N, C-alpha and C positions, 0 to 999 in steps of 0.2 A: 526579055527584060527580067533580070532576077532581082528579087527583093532581098535586100540585105537587112538582117535583123539587128536592131540596136541593142546594145547590152542593157539589161534591166538595172536600173539604179539601186544601189545598196539602200536598205531602209535606214532612215535617220533615227539615231538613238537619242532619246530624251535623257540628257545627263543632269537635269535639274533635280535637287533633292526634294523629296516630298515628305512632309511631316503630317501624320495623321494621329489625332488623339482617339484613343479608344474610350469606350464609355467610362471605365474607372478613372482614367486620367482626366477626363472632362468634368467628372464629378468632383474630383479633388480640386481642380481649378476653380470651379464654381463655389465650393465650400470655403476655400481660402478667401475668395472675393467677398462672400458674405460676412466671414469672420472679420475681415479688415474693415468692412463698412460699419459693423457694429462697434468695433473698437474706436473708429473715427468719431462715431456719434457720441460714445461715452467720453472720449477725450474732449471734444467740442463742449459737451455740457459741463464737464468738470473744470476745465481750465479757460474756456473762451467765454461761455455764456453764465457761468456761475455768478449769481448775484445781480444779474441784469434785469432791468424793468422791461418787460416784454410788451405790455399793454396798459393803457391808461384810459379809463372811462369815468369822467367826473372825478370823484375822490377815491374810486376803486381801481386797483391795479393788479396785475399778475406778474410775480417775480419768479425768477429762475433759481429758487431755493425750495427744497422739499424735505420730505421725511428723511431721505438719504443724507441730507446735509445737516440733520438735527433740528430743523425748523419746528417750532411749537406755536400753537395759537396763543396769542397775547404778546409774543416777542416784539420788542420795539427794535427797528433797524434804522441806522443812519442812511441818508441818501446823499450820494456824492456825484458830481459830474466832473469828467475829465475832458478838458479842452485844450486845444493848441494855444500856447501862450505866445507872447511877443518873441520874436526871433532874437536870439543872442548873438552878438557879433563874434566871428571866428568860431562858432560852434557848429559842427557838422551834423549833430543830432538835433531833432526838433525838440522844442521846450514845451512841456505840458504843465498845465495848472490844474490842481485838484481843488474844487469848490464844494463847500458843504451846502447842500440844498435844503434838507429838512429831515423829517422823520416819518416813518410809516409803522403801522402795527399789523402784524399777521392776524387775519380773521378766520382763515380756514386753510387747511392743507389739501391741495388737489390730488397730489400722488408723490411718488419718491422724488420728483424733480421740480415741482411747481407749487406755489402757494398763492392765495389771494391776500391782499392787504388793503388797508385804507390809509389815506394821508392823515397824519397827525398835524404836521405843518410843513409849509414849503410849497414850491411849484414843481412837482415831479413830472418828468417827461420820459418818453420811451427812450431806451439806451442809457439811462442813468444807472448807477450801481447802488445796490443796497448792502450794508454791512451790519452785523449784529453789534449792538451797543455793548461795550465792555465796561464793567464796573471797576 
């Protein structure tokens, strides 16, 4: 009885492309991610939260306006509330109503972005907006 040798199968080649980041490339990716996150936070503060009432405790509140925005102790700010208004017929866009709520006075500056204020008049709530009173 003779044993017949079977042919050895050819090795299977892995044709998948592999990408590997070296340390410099990984550092570049991470630094871009951090820079983008910092820019996003700055954008959010400057355009989304600017002027927002963040906290209300009795008649004391924290507003998203600080040194960087030119806030000064003693400034009086109007408080407004933006609410969805009645739906207008044939209008694809929602209708919003701006309501004057009252006034607050800045009592201290916390930092570049935030200040404390007290209610002069009105019923101020979180997410209301404050605006500098213009003469």
